matplotlib code that plots the C-alpha trace (Angstrom):
import matplotlib.pyplot as plt

x = [0.0, 2.7, 4.9, 2.0, 1.3, 5.0, 5.1, 1.9, 3.3, 6.6, 4.9, 2.9, 5.8, 8.0, 5.3, 5.3, 9.1, 9.1, 6.6, 8.6, 11.7, 10.1, 9.1, 12.7, 14.1, 11.8, 13.9, 12.4, 15.2, 13.0, 9.6, 7.1, 4.4, 0.8, -1.3, -4.9, -7.4, -11.0, -12.0, -9.8, -12.1, -15.1, -13.9, -15.7, -18.7, -19.1, -20.4, -18.2, -18.2, -19.6, -21.0, -24.5, -27.3, -30.9, -33.7, -37.1, -40.0, -43.0, -46.1, -44.0, -42.7, -42.1, -39.6, -37.9, -34.9, -31.2, -29.0, -25.4, -23.3, -22.2, -18.7, -19.7, -20.8, -24.6, -27.7, -30.9, -33.8, -37.5, -39.2, -36.1, -33.7, -30.0, -28.6, -25.0, -24.3, -20.6, -18.9, -22.1, -22.7, -25.7, -27.7, -27.1, -28.3, -31.4, -32.2, -31.4, -33.8, -36.5, -36.1, -36.2, -39.4, -41.1, -40.7, -44.1, -44.0, -44.7, -46.1, -44.2, -41.9, -40.7, -37.3, -34.8, -31.4, -28.9, -25.5, -25.2, -21.7, -18.8, -17.1, -15.3, -13.2, -10.3, -7.6, -4.6, -2.9, 0.2, 2.9, 2.3, -1.5, -3.4, -5.1, -3.0, -4.6, -7.3, -10.2, -13.4, -13.4, -16.3, -16.8, -14.7, -12.6, -9.5, -6.2, -7.5, -10.6, -8.4, -6.2, -9.2, -10.6, -7.3, -7.7, -5.6, -1.8, 0.4, 2.6, 5.6, 4.1, 6.1, 3.1, 4.8, 6.1, 3.1, 3.7, 0.9, 1.4, -1.0, -1.1, -1.6, -1.6, 0.2, 2.9, 3.1, 3.6, 4.5, 4.1, 4.8, 1.9, 2.4, -0.4, 0.6, 0.2, -3.2, -4.3, -3.2, -5.0, -1.8, -2.2, -5.2, -6.7, -5.7, -8.3, -7.6, -8.8, -9.7, -6.4, -4.3, -1.7, -0.7, 2.4, 3.0, 6.7, 8.1, 9.5, 13.2, 14.1]
y = [0.0, 2.5, 1.4, 2.1, 5.4, 6.4, 5.4, 7.5, 10.5, 10.2, 10.0, 13.1, 15.1, 14.0, 15.3, 18.7, 18.8, 18.4, 21.2, 23.5, 22.6, 23.7, 27.0, 27.5, 26.9, 29.7, 32.1, 31.9, 32.0, 31.9, 30.5, 33.3, 34.2, 33.5, 36.6, 35.6, 37.9, 38.2, 36.5, 33.5, 32.4, 32.1, 29.5, 28.8, 26.8, 24.1, 20.7, 17.6, 13.9, 12.7, 16.1, 15.9, 18.5, 18.9, 19.6, 20.9, 21.3, 23.1, 20.8, 17.8, 16.0, 12.8, 14.6, 16.4, 14.8, 14.3, 13.7, 12.6, 13.3, 9.9, 9.1, 9.9, 13.4, 12.7, 12.3, 10.3, 12.7, 11.7, 12.0, 13.5, 10.6, 11.0, 14.5, 15.6, 18.3, 18.0, 21.3, 23.3, 25.9, 25.2, 28.0, 26.4, 23.0, 24.7, 26.3, 23.1, 21.0, 23.7, 23.6, 19.8, 19.6, 22.2, 19.8, 18.2, 17.4, 20.5, 23.8, 26.1, 24.2, 26.1, 24.6, 25.4, 23.7, 23.6, 21.9, 19.6, 18.2, 19.4, 16.0, 16.7, 19.4, 18.2, 19.6, 17.4, 17.5, 15.4, 15.1, 15.2, 14.9, 12.0, 11.1, 12.3, 12.4, 14.2, 15.9, 17.3, 21.0, 23.3, 27.0, 29.3, 26.4, 27.5, 25.9, 25.0, 23.4, 21.3, 20.2, 19.3, 17.2, 15.3, 14.4, 17.2, 17.6, 14.8, 15.4, 15.6, 18.4, 21.6, 23.9, 27.0, 25.2, 24.2, 24.8, 25.6, 24.8, 26.3, 26.4, 30.0, 30.8, 27.5, 27.9, 26.3, 28.9, 28.1, 29.9, 28.9, 29.2, 29.6, 27.4, 27.7, 31.4, 31.0, 28.7, 31.4, 34.1, 35.9, 35.3, 35.2, 31.9, 31.5, 30.3, 27.2, 26.4, 23.2, 21.6, 23.1, 20.9, 21.4, 19.7, 19.7, 19.4, 17.3, 19.4, 19.2, 18.1]
z = [0.0, 1.0, -1.9, -4.4, -2.8, -3.0, -6.7, -7.4, -5.6, -7.5, -10.9, -10.2, -8.9, -11.8, -14.2, -12.4, -12.4, -16.2, -16.5, -14.2, -16.1, -19.4, -17.7, -16.6, -20.0, -21.3, -19.1, -15.6, -13.0, -10.0, -9.1, -9.6, -7.1, -8.2, -8.2, -7.5, -9.1, -8.1, -11.4, -10.5, -7.7, -10.1, -12.6, -15.9, -14.8, -17.4, -16.6, -17.1, -16.6, -13.2, -12.2, -10.6, -11.0, -9.9, -12.3, -11.2, -13.7, -12.4, -12.5, -13.7, -10.6, -12.5, -14.8, -11.9, -10.2, -10.0, -13.0, -13.3, -16.4, -17.9, -19.1, -22.6, -21.5, -21.8, -19.6, -20.3, -19.8, -19.8, -23.2, -24.9, -24.8, -24.5, -24.6, -24.7, -22.1, -21.2, -21.8, -21.4, -18.7, -16.3, -18.0, -21.4, -20.2, -18.8, -22.1, -24.0, -21.9, -22.3, -26.1, -26.2, -24.1, -26.3, -29.2, -28.7, -25.0, -23.0, -24.2, -21.9, -19.5, -16.5, -15.6, -12.8, -12.6, -9.8, -9.7, -6.7, -7.1, -9.3, -9.4, -12.7, -11.0, -8.9, -6.7, -6.1, -2.7, -2.0, 0.6, 4.4, 4.5, 5.9, 2.5, -0.4, -3.8, -5.7, -3.9, -5.4, -6.0, -4.9, -5.6, -3.4, -2.1, -0.1, 0.7, 4.2, 2.7, 0.4, 3.3, 5.4, 2.4, 2.4, 6.0, 7.5, 7.9, 9.4, 12.4, 10.0, 7.9, 7.4, 8.0, 6.5, 3.4, 1.3, -2.4, -4.8, -8.5, -11.0, -14.8, -16.0, -19.7, -20.5, -17.9, -14.4, -11.7, -8.1, -4.8, -1.2, 1.3, 5.0, 6.2, 9.8, 9.7, 7.9, 10.8, 13.3, 11.4, 10.5, 6.7, 4.4, 3.4, -0.3, -2.8, -5.0, -8.5, -10.3, -11.6, -8.8, -7.1, -3.5, -2.0, 1.7, 2.5, 5.3, 8.2, 9.0, 12.5]

ax = plt.figure().add_subplot(projection="3d")
ax.plot(x, y, z, "-o")
ax.set_aspect("equal")
plt.show()
């Protein structure tokens, strides 16, 4: 079990090392700081495989319910059959379902749609956490949220040496987060985005 986990961690870190090396060869001499803008914490909301959403149709309880995006990017919806929705925003899915139901099924369908689980979005957290691996992203997720989802820090964690790796405009950028100071309220809790990788270093004795 431990050997398999070590191999998995090594593969992921090797991949990030290659990406960081490519960035260095383009002229970067030091790891840049990631500047998080307000728009960064509101990622493009498009549905993907395994996402779950709720549909409510006024006056049609048998058609209302919970739907999960299949591996081929589709859902099976009553009366309309299989519909491809992967890559669409929730509002687009709502309009698509409305149009489909108007095609001979309902005269004026009133539909509401709410995403319940963003399972297609992941944040990877490795190193000194209890359950390293990928965790599901949710809107406005923070570094502390990600660490909690990974079971929290281990006793060996270097709390002020947590590195955040993020791809920005085709380049991987890295910054060091002082999680210990965040816990103490001395530093702001940084947001994370889908696709981010966090690595918690082992503290030196």
